[in-house]
C-alpha positions in Angstrom: 69.3 -138.4 44.8 67.2 -141.1 43.3 67.8 -142.4 39.8 66.3 -145.3 37.8 68.6 -147.3 35.5 66.7 -149.2 32.8 66.5 -152.4 34.8 63.3 -154.3 35.2 62.3 -158.0 35.6 59.4 -160.2 36.3 59.1 -162.8 39.1 56.6 -165.4 38.1 56.6 -167.0 41.6 55.6 -163.8 43.4 53.7 -162.3 40.4 55.6 -159.0 40.8 57.5 -156.8 38.5 60.7 -155.1 39.8 62.3 -151.9 38.7 65.6 -150.8 40.2 66.3 -147.5 41.8 69.7 -146.2 42.8 69.8 -144.3 46.0 73.1 -142.9 47.2 74.9 -145.5 45.0 72.9 -148.4 46.4 70.3 -150.4 44.5 66.8 -150.5 45.8 64.4 -153.0 44.4 61.0 -151.4 43.8 58.2 -154.0 43.4 54.7 -153.8 42.0 52.2 -156.6 41.9 50.4 -158.0 38.9 47.2 -157.0 40.7 48.3 -153.3 40.9 49.3 -153.4 37.2 45.9 -154.8 36.3 43.9 -152.4 38.5 45.7 -149.2 37.7 46.8 -149.7 34.1 44.4 -152.4 32.8 47.3 -154.7 32.0 46.5 -158.2 30.9 48.3 -161.3 32.2 50.3 -161.6 29.0 51.3 -158.0 28.9 52.4 -157.2 32.4 56.0 -156.2 31.6 54.8 -154.2 28.6 52.6 -152.3 31.1 55.6 -151.7 33.3 57.6 -150.3 30.4 54.7 -148.2 29.1 53.9 -146.7 32.5 57.4 -146.6 33.9 57.3 -142.8 34.5 54.3 -143.2 36.8 55.8 -146.3 38.6 59.2 -144.5 39.1 57.4 -141.4 40.5 55.5 -143.6 43.0 58.7 -145.4 44.0 60.6 -142.1 44.4 57.9 -140.7 46.7 58.1 -143.9 48.8 61.9 -143.8 49.0 61.9 -140.1 49.9 59.4 -140.9 52.7 61.6 -143.9 53.9 58.8 -146.4 53.3 60.8 -149.6 53.0 59.9 -153.2 53.5 61.9 -155.3 56.0 64.2 -156.5 53.2 65.0 -153.0 52.1 62.8 -153.1 49.0 59.9 -150.7 48.2 56.5 -152.1 47.6 54.4 -149.9 45.3 50.7 -150.4 46.0 47.8 -149.4 43.7 47.0 -146.5 46.1 50.6 -145.2 45.6 50.1 -144.7 41.9 
């Protein structure tokens, strides 16, 4: 089962937002780039995290599909691309 606690953060160095998924009691970091947020949701640079909060249902659904298909990065995280949304 995949669940999503209300945990999210922004990494200014990588320009990525992260939401957390819990899969079998383990945390999985689900990342989405500023570029994807801008392309898919029209987010501006100063409202990237607001876009994550506003579109969290869509982002979580994309992350869940990737997790269920075992599409993980080498570090165990999930990278949500624009095409996944």
